[in-house]
BAVO-78672 format. One record per residue (C-alpha): residue number from 1; residue in three letters; chain; x, y, z. Coordinates in nm, 4 decimals. Layout:
// BAVO-78672
node resi=NUM resn=ALA chain=A px=X py=Y pz=Z
...
//
This chain:
// BAVO-78672
node resi=1 resn=UNK chain=A px=-3.8412 py=2.6121 pz=1.6386
node resi=2 resn=UNK chain=A px=-4.1263 py=2.3736 pz=1.6765
node resi=3 resn=UNK chain=A px=-4.4431 py=2.5093 pz=1.8317
node resi=4 resn=UNK chain=A px=-4.5742 py=2.3447 pz=2.1473
node resi=5 resn=UNK chain=A px=-4.8805 py=2.1327 pz=2.0929
node resi=6 resn=UNK chain=A px=-5.1520 py=2.1722 pz=2.3573
node resi=7 resn=UNK chain=A px=-5.4613 py=1.9721 pz=2.4342
node resi=8 resn=UNK chain=A px=-5.7659 py=2.1226 pz=2.5945
node resi=9 resn=UNK chain=A px=-5.9636 py=1.8610 pz=2.7897
node resi=10 resn=UNK chain=A px=-6.2649 py=1.9983 pz=2.9795
node resi=11 resn=UNK chain=A px=-6.5484 py=1.9094 pz=3.2110
node resi=12 resn=UNK chain=A px=-6.8933 py=2.0765 pz=3.2109
node resi=13 resn=UNK chain=A px=-7.0825 py=2.1439 pz=3.5403
node resi=14 resn=UNK chain=A px=-7.4444 py=2.2528 pz=3.5749
node resi=15 resn=UNK chain=A px=-7.4977 py=2.4893 pz=3.8653
node resi=16 resn=UNK chain=A px=-7.6984 py=2.8065 pz=3.9247
node resi=17 resn=UNK chain=A px=-7.9016 py=2.7273 pz=3.6086
node resi=18 resn=UNK chain=A px=-7.5999 py=2.7887 pz=3.3870
node resi=19 resn=UNK chain=A px=-7.3101 py=2.5689 pz=3.2475
node resi=20 resn=UNK chain=A px=-6.9650 py=2.6065 pz=3.3922
node resi=21 resn=UNK chain=A px=-6.6762 py=2.4712 pz=3.1906
node resi=22 resn=UNK chain=A px=-6.3513 py=2.3649 pz=3.3564
node resi=23 resn=UNK chain=A px=-6.0689 py=2.3560 pz=3.1001
node resi=24 resn=UNK chain=A px=-5.6983 py=2.2921 pz=3.1155
node resi=25 resn=UNK chain=A px=-5.4168 py=2.3475 pz=2.8627
node resi=26 resn=UNK chain=A px=-5.1826 py=2.0493 pz=2.8758
node resi=27 resn=UNK chain=A px=-4.8957 py=1.9183 pz=2.6684
node resi=28 resn=UNK chain=A px=-4.9788 py=1.5543 pz=2.7735
node resi=29 resn=UNK chain=A px=-5.3341 py=1.4566 pz=2.8738
node resi=30 resn=UNK chain=A px=-5.2231 py=1.1422 pz=3.0416
node resi=31 resn=UNK chain=A px=-5.4078 py=0.9644 pz=3.3174
node resi=32 resn=UNK chain=A px=-5.2658 py=1.1748 pz=3.6019
node resi=33 resn=UNK chain=A px=-5.3681 py=1.4958 pz=3.4250
node resi=34 resn=UNK chain=A px=-5.7191 py=1.3708 pz=3.3525
node resi=35 resn=UNK chain=A px=-5.7641 py=1.2490 pz=3.7091
node resi=36 resn=UNK chain=A px=-5.6706 py=1.5866 pz=3.8366
node resi=37 resn=UNK chain=A px=-5.9132 py=1.7646 pz=3.6072
node resi=38 resn=UNK chain=A px=-6.1977 py=1.5327 pz=3.7066
node resi=39 resn=UNK chain=A px=-6.1145 py=1.5741 pz=4.0779
node resi=40 resn=UNK chain=A px=-6.0946 py=1.9495 pz=4.0501
node resi=41 resn=UNK chain=A px=-6.4257 py=1.9520 pz=3.8582
node resi=42 resn=UNK chain=A px=-6.5983 py=1.7521 pz=4.1303
node resi=43 resn=UNK chain=A px=-6.4758 py=1.9857 pz=4.4003
node resi=44 resn=UNK chain=A px=-6.5843 py=2.2892 pz=4.1946
node resi=45 resn=UNK chain=A px=-6.9224 py=2.1375 pz=4.1562
node resi=46 resn=UNK chain=A px=-6.9676 py=2.0965 pz=4.5204
node resi=47 resn=UNK chain=A px=-6.8272 py=2.4483 pz=4.5908
node resi=48 resn=UNK chain=A px=-7.0756 py=2.6133 pz=4.3441
node resi=49 resn=UNK chain=A px=-7.3681 py=2.4056 pz=4.4939
node resi=50 resn=UNK chain=A px=-7.2717 py=2.5306 pz=4.8390
node resi=51 resn=UNK chain=A px=-7.2460 py=2.8874 pz=4.7237
node resi=52 resn=UNK chain=A px=-7.5818 py=2.8674 pz=4.5547
node resi=53 resn=UNK chain=A px=-7.7340 py=2.7310 pz=4.8743
node resi=54 resn=UNK chain=A px=-7.5884 py=3.0283 pz=5.0589
node resi=55 resn=UNK chain=A px=-7.6684 py=3.3045 pz=4.8197
node resi=56 resn=UNK chain=A px=-7.9803 py=3.2028 pz=4.6167
node resi=57 resn=UNK chain=A px=-8.2757 py=3.4413 pz=4.6736
node resi=58 resn=UNK chain=A px=-8.4982 py=3.1468 pz=4.5530
node resi=59 resn=UNK chain=A px=-8.4106 py=2.9209 pz=4.8553
node resi=60 resn=UNK chain=A px=-8.5986 py=2.9856 pz=5.1678
node resi=61 resn=UNK chain=A px=-8.3140 py=2.8802 pz=5.3990
node resi=62 resn=UNK chain=A px=-8.0329 py=3.0669 pz=5.2134
node resi=63 resn=UNK chain=A px=-7.8442 py=3.3459 pz=5.3961
node resi=64 resn=UNK chain=A px=-7.9774 py=3.6006 pz=5.1407
node resi=65 resn=UNK chain=A px=-8.3296 py=3.4963 pz=5.2072
node resi=66 resn=UNK chain=A px=-8.2841 py=3.5149 pz=5.5833
node resi=67 resn=UNK chain=A px=-8.1309 py=3.8540 pz=5.5485
node resi=68 resn=UNK chain=A px=-8.4223 py=3.9665 pz=5.3326
node resi=69 resn=UNK chain=A px=-8.6502 py=3.8686 pz=5.6115
node resi=70 resn=UNK chain=A px=-8.4684 py=4.0878 pz=5.8647
node resi=71 resn=UNK chain=A px=-8.2211 py=3.8435 pz=6.0095
node resi=72 resn=UNK chain=A px=-7.8784 py=4.0106 pz=6.0520
node resi=73 resn=UNK chain=A px=-7.6938 py=3.7035 pz=6.1582
node resi=74 resn=UNK chain=A px=-7.5570 py=3.6430 pz=5.8118
node resi=75 resn=UNK chain=A px=-7.3930 py=3.9797 pz=5.8066
node resi=76 resn=UNK chain=A px=-7.2547 py=3.9229 pz=6.1623
node resi=77 resn=UNK chain=A px=-7.1251 py=3.5701 pz=6.1475
node resi=78 resn=UNK chain=A px=-7.0730 py=3.4536 pz=5.7835
node resi=79 resn=UNK chain=A px=-6.7376 py=3.5627 pz=5.6331
node resi=80 resn=UNK chain=A px=-6.8648 py=3.4814 pz=5.2899
node resi=81 resn=UNK chain=A px=-7.1766 py=3.6872 pz=5.3198
node resi=82 resn=UNK chain=A px=-6.9724 py=3.9754 pz=5.4660
node resi=83 resn=UNK chain=A px=-6.7385 py=3.9636 pz=5.1690
node resi=84 resn=UNK chain=A px=-7.0128 py=3.9566 pz=4.9161
node resi=85 resn=UNK chain=A px=-7.2181 py=4.2202 pz=5.0905
node resi=86 resn=UNK chain=A px=-6.9159 py=4.4549 pz=5.1090
node resi=87 resn=UNK chain=A px=-6.8313 py=4.4167 pz=4.7457
node resi=88 resn=UNK chain=A px=-7.1958 py=4.4768 pz=4.6312
node resi=89 resn=UNK chain=A px=-7.2144 py=4.7986 pz=4.8379
node resi=90 resn=UNK chain=A px=-6.8823 py=4.9205 pz=4.7036
node resi=91 resn=UNK chain=A px=-6.9880 py=4.8398 pz=4.3498
node resi=92 resn=UNK chain=A px=-7.3032 py=5.0407 pz=4.3917
node resi=93 resn=UNK chain=A px=-7.1067 py=5.3398 pz=4.5076
node resi=94 resn=UNK chain=A px=-6.8395 py=5.3228 pz=4.2410
node resi=95 resn=UNK chain=A px=-7.1021 py=5.2926 pz=3.9643
node resi=96 resn=UNK chain=A px=-7.3196 py=5.5752 pz=4.0893
node resi=97 resn=UNK chain=A px=-7.5907 py=5.3315 pz=4.1649
node resi=98 resn=UNK chain=A px=-7.6059 py=5.1900 pz=3.8078
node resi=99 resn=UNK chain=A px=-7.5111 py=4.8513 pz=3.9631
node resi=100 resn=UNK chain=A px=-7.7311 py=4.7879 pz=4.2616
node resi=101 resn=UNK chain=A px=-7.7836 py=4.4813 pz=4.4877
node resi=102 resn=UNK chain=A px=-8.1333 py=4.5957 pz=4.5740
node resi=103 resn=UNK chain=A px=-8.4404 py=4.4865 pz=4.3740
node resi=104 resn=UNK chain=A px=-8.7947 py=4.5904 pz=4.4806
node resi=105 resn=UNK chain=A px=-8.6336 py=4.7087 pz=4.8074
node resi=106 resn=UNK chain=A px=-8.4782 py=4.3703 pz=4.8961
node resi=107 resn=UNK chain=A px=-8.1122 py=4.2825 pz=4.9031
node resi=108 resn=UNK chain=A px=-8.0187 py=4.0427 pz=4.6207
node resi=109 resn=UNK chain=A px=-7.6453 py=4.0058 pz=4.5208
node resi=110 resn=UNK chain=A px=-7.7144 py=3.7721 pz=4.2217
node resi=111 resn=UNK chain=A px=-7.5468 py=4.0134 pz=3.9833
node resi=112 resn=UNK chain=A px=-7.2197 py=3.9753 pz=4.1664
node resi=113 resn=UNK chain=A px=-7.2269 py=3.6291 pz=4.3095
node resi=114 resn=UNK chain=A px=-7.1591 py=3.4327 pz=3.9869
node resi=115 resn=UNK chain=A px=-6.8274 py=3.6093 pz=3.9246
node resi=116 resn=UNK chain=A px=-6.7376 py=3.5782 pz=4.2947
node resi=117 resn=UNK chain=A px=-6.8157 py=3.2094 pz=4.2945
node resi=118 resn=UNK chain=A px=-6.5984 py=3.1473 pz=3.9827
node resi=119 resn=UNK chain=A px=-6.3096 py=3.3288 pz=4.1474
node resi=120 resn=UNK chain=A px=-6.3397 py=3.1487 pz=4.4675
node resi=121 resn=UNK chain=A px=-6.3576 py=2.8076 pz=4.2977
node resi=122 resn=UNK chain=A px=-6.0774 py=2.8938 pz=4.0539
node resi=123 resn=UNK chain=A px=-5.8329 py=3.0076 pz=4.3193
node resi=124 resn=UNK chain=A px=-5.9011 py=2.7053 pz=4.5526
node resi=125 resn=UNK chain=A px=-5.9169 py=2.4165 pz=4.3015
node resi=126 resn=UNK chain=A px=-5.7603 py=2.5189 pz=3.9706
node resi=127 resn=UNK chain=A px=-5.4548 py=2.7252 pz=4.0489
node resi=128 resn=UNK chain=A px=-5.2859 py=2.4354 pz=4.2297
node resi=129 resn=UNK chain=A px=-5.3040 py=2.2306 pz=3.9048
node resi=130 resn=UNK chain=A px=-5.0386 py=2.4599 pz=3.7516
node resi=131 resn=UNK chain=A px=-4.7832 py=2.2864 pz=3.9764
node resi=132 resn=UNK chain=A px=-4.8087 py=1.9721 pz=3.7398
node resi=133 resn=UNK chain=A px=-4.5304 py=1.9858 pz=3.4852
node resi=134 resn=UNK chain=A px=-4.7738 py=1.8874 pz=3.2041
node resi=135 resn=UNK chain=A px=-5.0372 py=2.1578 pz=3.2763
node resi=136 resn=UNK chain=A px=-4.9613 py=2.4994 pz=3.1415
node resi=137 resn=UNK chain=A px=-5.3020 py=2.6711 pz=3.1819
node resi=138 resn=UNK chain=A px=-5.6298 py=2.6519 pz=3.3654
node resi=139 resn=UNK chain=A px=-5.9666 py=2.8266 pz=3.3112
node resi=140 resn=UNK chain=A px=-6.3168 py=2.8382 pz=3.4472
node resi=141 resn=UNK chain=A px=-6.5971 py=2.9738 pz=3.2374
node resi=142 resn=UNK chain=A px=-6.9497 py=3.0339 pz=3.3764
node resi=143 resn=UNK chain=A px=-7.2093 py=3.1697 pz=3.1473
node resi=144 resn=UNK chain=A px=-6.9569 py=3.3470 pz=2.9273
node resi=145 resn=UNK chain=A px=-6.7529 py=3.4996 pz=3.2170
node resi=146 resn=UNK chain=A px=-6.3978 py=3.3575 pz=3.2218
node resi=147 resn=UNK chain=A px=-6.1126 py=3.3399 pz=3.4755
node resi=148 resn=UNK chain=A px=-5.7913 py=3.2007 pz=3.3425
node resi=149 resn=UNK chain=A px=-5.4218 py=3.1593 pz=3.4345
node resi=150 resn=UNK chain=A px=-5.1002 py=3.0448 pz=3.2905
node resi=151 resn=UNK chain=A px=-4.7973 py=2.8835 pz=3.4515
node resi=152 resn=UNK chain=A px=-4.5302 py=3.1587 pz=3.5136
node resi=153 resn=UNK chain=A px=-4.2651 py=2.9640 pz=3.3225
node resi=154 resn=UNK chain=A px=-4.4877 py=2.9061 pz=3.0178
node resi=155 resn=UNK chain=A px=-4.5358 py=3.1188 pz=2.7074
node resi=156 resn=UNK chain=A px=-4.8937 py=2.9773 pz=2.6550
node resi=157 resn=UNK chain=A px=-5.1717 py=3.2338 pz=2.5919
node resi=158 resn=UNK chain=A px=-5.5375 py=3.1651 pz=2.6031
node resi=159 resn=UNK chain=A px=-5.7230 py=3.2667 pz=2.2842
node resi=160 resn=UNK chain=A px=-6.0487 py=3.4258 pz=2.3848
node resi=161 resn=UNK chain=A px=-6.2988 py=3.4959 pz=2.1163
node resi=162 resn=UNK chain=A px=-6.5615 py=3.7693 pz=2.1440
node resi=163 resn=UNK chain=A px=-6.8893 py=3.7024 pz=1.9667
node resi=164 resn=UNK chain=A px=-7.0296 py=3.9581 pz=1.7239
node resi=165 resn=UNK chain=A px=-7.3738 py=4.0705 pz=1.8883
node resi=166 resn=UNK chain=A px=-7.5155 py=4.1146 pz=1.5362
node resi=167 resn=UNK chain=A px=-7.4125 py=3.7705 pz=1.4215
node resi=168 resn=UNK chain=A px=-7.3452 py=3.5252 pz=1.7030
node resi=169 resn=UNK chain=A px=-7.1869 py=3.2777 pz=1.4589
node resi=170 resn=UNK chain=A px=-6.8970 py=3.5125 pz=1.4025
node resi=171 resn=UNK chain=A px=-6.6097 py=3.6270 pz=1.6268
node resi=172 resn=UNK chain=A px=-6.5591 py=4.0132 pz=1.6278
node resi=173 resn=UNK chain=A px=-6.2337 py=4.0092 pz=1.8168
node resi=174 resn=UNK chain=A px=-5.9796 py=3.7645 pz=1.9885
node resi=175 resn=UNK chain=A px=-5.7754 py=3.8353 pz=2.2928
node resi=176 resn=UNK chain=A px=-5.4588 py=3.6493 pz=2.3524
node resi=177 resn=UNK chain=A px=-5.3866 py=3.6646 pz=2.7355
node resi=178 resn=UNK chain=A px=-5.2140 py=3.4633 pz=2.9912
node resi=179 resn=UNK chain=A px=-5.3688 py=3.5633 pz=3.3185
node resi=180 resn=UNK chain=A px=-5.6786 py=3.7526 pz=3.4311
node resi=181 resn=UNK chain=A px=-6.0463 py=3.7596 pz=3.3677
node resi=182 resn=UNK chain=A px=-6.2779 py=3.8675 pz=3.0987
node resi=183 resn=UNK chain=A px=-6.6594 py=3.9299 pz=3.0933
node resi=184 resn=UNK chain=A px=-6.8926 py=4.0217 pz=2.8198
node resi=185 resn=UNK chain=A px=-7.2505 py=4.1642 pz=2.8776
node resi=186 resn=UNK chain=A px=-7.5164 py=4.2398 pz=2.6210
node resi=187 resn=UNK chain=A px=-7.8750 py=4.1582 pz=2.5240
node resi=188 resn=UNK chain=A px=-7.8044 py=3.9595 pz=2.2041
node resi=189 resn=UNK chain=A px=-7.8550 py=3.6188 pz=2.3736
node resi=190 resn=UNK chain=A px=-8.1084 py=3.6769 pz=2.6594
node resi=191 resn=UNK chain=A px=-8.3023 py=3.9696 pz=2.5256
node resi=192 resn=UNK chain=A px=-8.3334 py=4.2987 pz=2.7096
node resi=193 resn=UNK chain=A px=-8.2449 py=4.1616 pz=3.0588
node resi=194 resn=UNK chain=A px=-8.0222 py=4.4523 pz=3.1472
node resi=195 resn=UNK chain=A px=-8.2047 py=4.7634 pz=3.2812
node resi=196 resn=UNK chain=A px=-8.0736 py=5.0686 pz=3.0981
node resi=197 resn=UNK chain=A px=-8.0384 py=5.3517 pz=3.3453
node resi=198 resn=UNK chain=A px=-7.9466 py=5.6082 pz=3.0723
node resi=199 resn=UNK chain=A px=-8.0340 py=5.6480 pz=2.7057
node resi=200 resn=UNK chain=A px=-7.8191 py=5.3773 pz=2.5435
node resi=201 resn=UNK chain=A px=-7.7571 py=5.2178 pz=2.2149
node resi=202 resn=UNK chain=A px=-7.4818 py=5.0043 pz=2.3521
node resi=203 resn=UNK chain=A px=-7.5209 py=4.6425 pz=2.2277
node resi=204 resn=UNK chain=A px=-7.2334 py=4.4753 pz=2.3989
node resi=205 resn=UNK chain=A px=-6.9465 py=4.5488 pz=2.6339
node resi=206 resn=UNK chain=A px=-6.6462 py=4.3318 pz=2.7114
node resi=207 resn=UNK chain=A px=-6.4134 py=4.4119 pz=2.9993
node resi=208 resn=UNK chain=A px=-6.0765 py=4.2676 pz=3.0792
node resi=209 resn=UNK chain=A px=-5.9466 py=4.2739 pz=3.4350
node resi=210 resn=UNK chain=A px=-5.7485 py=4.0867 pz=3.6927
node resi=211 resn=UNK chain=A px=-6.0746 py=4.0411 pz=3.8838
node resi=212 resn=UNK chain=A px=-6.3776 py=3.8670 pz=3.7335
node resi=213 resn=UNK chain=A px=-6.6083 py=4.0382 pz=3.9738
node resi=214 resn=UNK chain=A px=-6.4855 py=4.3683 pz=3.8548
node resi=215 resn=UNK chain=A px=-6.4943 py=4.2716 pz=3.4815
node resi=216 resn=UNK chain=A px=-6.8541 py=4.1308 pz=3.5212
node resi=217 resn=UNK chain=A px=-6.9887 py=4.4411 pz=3.6945
node resi=218 resn=UNK chain=A px=-6.8269 py=4.6894 pz=3.4590
node resi=219 resn=UNK chain=A px=-6.9408 py=4.5001 pz=3.1474
node resi=220 resn=UNK chain=A px=-7.3004 py=4.5072 pz=3.2736
node resi=221 resn=UNK chain=A px=-7.2724 py=4.8735 pz=3.3835
node resi=222 resn=UNK chain=A px=-7.1381 py=4.9578 pz=3.0333
node resi=223 resn=UNK chain=A px=-7.4661 py=4.8388 pz=2.8772
node resi=224 resn=UNK chain=A px=-7.6822 py=4.9984 pz=3.1321
node resi=225 resn=UNK chain=A px=-7.5009 py=5.3310 pz=3.1412
node resi=226 resn=UNK chain=A px=-7.4695 py=5.4126 pz=2.7747
node resi=227 resn=UNK chain=A px=-7.1699 py=5.5417 pz=2.5900
node resi=228 resn=UNK chain=A px=-7.1250 py=5.8782 pz=2.7397
node resi=229 resn=UNK chain=A px=-7.1604 py=5.7733 pz=3.1066
node resi=230 resn=UNK chain=A px=-6.9575 py=5.4631 pz=3.0625
node resi=231 resn=UNK chain=A px=-6.6779 py=5.6647 pz=2.8949
node resi=232 resn=UNK chain=A px=-6.6451 py=5.8608 pz=3.2144
node resi=233 resn=UNK chain=A px=-6.6104 py=5.5274 pz=3.4110
node resi=234 resn=UNK chain=A px=-6.3450 py=5.3983 pz=3.1596
node resi=235 resn=UNK chain=A px=-6.1350 py=5.7143 pz=3.2220
node resi=236 resn=UNK chain=A px=-6.1893 py=5.7240 pz=3.6002
node resi=237 resn=UNK chain=A px=-6.1196 py=5.3533 pz=3.6674
node resi=238 resn=UNK chain=A px=-5.8631 py=5.2877 pz=3.3823
node resi=239 resn=UNK chain=A px=-6.0808 py=5.0085 pz=3.2300
node resi=240 resn=UNK chain=A px=-5.9800 py=4.7880 pz=2.9463
node resi=241 resn=UNK chain=A px=-6.1984 py=4.6099 pz=2.6913
node resi=242 resn=UNK chain=A px=-6.4257 py=4.6676 pz=2.3921
node resi=243 resn=UNK chain=A px=-6.7681 py=4.8218 pz=2.3341
node resi=244 resn=UNK chain=A px=-7.0247 py=4.7830 pz=2.0510
node resi=245 resn=UNK chain=A px=-7.2431 py=5.0890 pz=2.0177
node resi=246 resn=UNK chain=A px=-7.5350 py=5.0474 pz=1.7711
node resi=247 resn=UNK chain=A px=-7.4119 py=4.9300 pz=1.4331
node resi=248 resn=UNK chain=A px=-7.0820 py=5.1120 pz=1.4593
node resi=249 resn=UNK chain=A px=-6.7295 py=4.9615 pz=1.4544
node resi=250 resn=UNK chain=A px=-6.5975 py=4.8339 pz=1.7945
node resi=251 resn=UNK chain=A px=-6.4720 py=5.0967 pz=2.0324
node resi=252 resn=UNK chain=A px=-6.1650 py=4.9732 pz=2.2143
node resi=253 resn=UNK chain=A px=-6.0438 py=5.1011 pz=2.5466
node resi=254 resn=UNK chain=A px=-5.7123 py=5.0261 pz=2.7197
node resi=255 resn=UNK chain=A px=-5.6313 py=5.1226 pz=3.0702
node resi=256 resn=UNK chain=A px=-5.8547 py=5.4229 pz=3.0433
node resi=257 resn=UNK chain=A px=-5.7635 py=5.5289 pz=2.6918
node resi=258 resn=UNK chain=A px=-6.0374 py=5.5042 pz=2.4329
node resi=259 resn=UNK chain=A px=-5.9863 py=5.4636 pz=2.0520
node resi=260 resn=UNK chain=A px=-6.1927 py=5.3378 pz=1.7680
node resi=261 resn=UNK chain=A px=-6.0302 py=5.0509 pz=1.5938
node resi=262 resn=UNK chain=A px=-6.1269 py=4.7320 pz=1.4041
node resi=263 resn=UNK chain=A px=-5.8701 py=4.5181 pz=1.5928
node resi=264 resn=UNK chain=A px=-5.8551 py=4.4830 pz=1.9723
node resi=265 resn=UNK chain=A px=-5.5360 py=4.5802 pz=2.1463
node resi=266 resn=UNK chain=A px=-5.3772 py=4.2713 pz=2.2927
//
């Protein structure tokens, strides 16, 4: 049986000071498919810009800045602000405060907004593309956090490589998945930007989930919490993914079960 040949045209968007890549898996990148990709990318760009204007703590007129100055109207009248606020408070509670939306006493949901923005844009503008007979998969990558989907009738799988934190030119594992989200956090690219709340030699954490917001938060928490504390979270919340602790072999966890292995369970 002959394997289906796929093409992966993409568009790169610059928003929130990071690149976002819109990519589709298609069997025929004809003019109609390419027009849909470009149109969706334009709409996603506009959506991300609007979200940045709403939630950036660096914009004086953003809802976050207004809320920081004591204006409660964003929490009363903006459904988007209410949604993000509720998710940040819940995340703080679930992670025992390791994830927090407060910095220097001021509310700042930046650690959650990127994943939320990707999911909002993905659901609104990319999922409808799967109705095209020539498009089998869609994905949106923002700074390494990925949301992806496959047409229900297709056997196409996205191949998602995870970088080796000790050698970024090498892939330490590859996931082959159809639908969901995956996020990786660590200090290999941006230095020690994650505040470690517990003694930790964790170099990198990858989390696979249905929700990119969840995956992103838990991946960051994994680095900040350290191996012992994060193991408790893995068990309690049935997390799946992979962890690199020090110079040791990858530690894989699947739906709350942890096991050392060289290969990632797919």
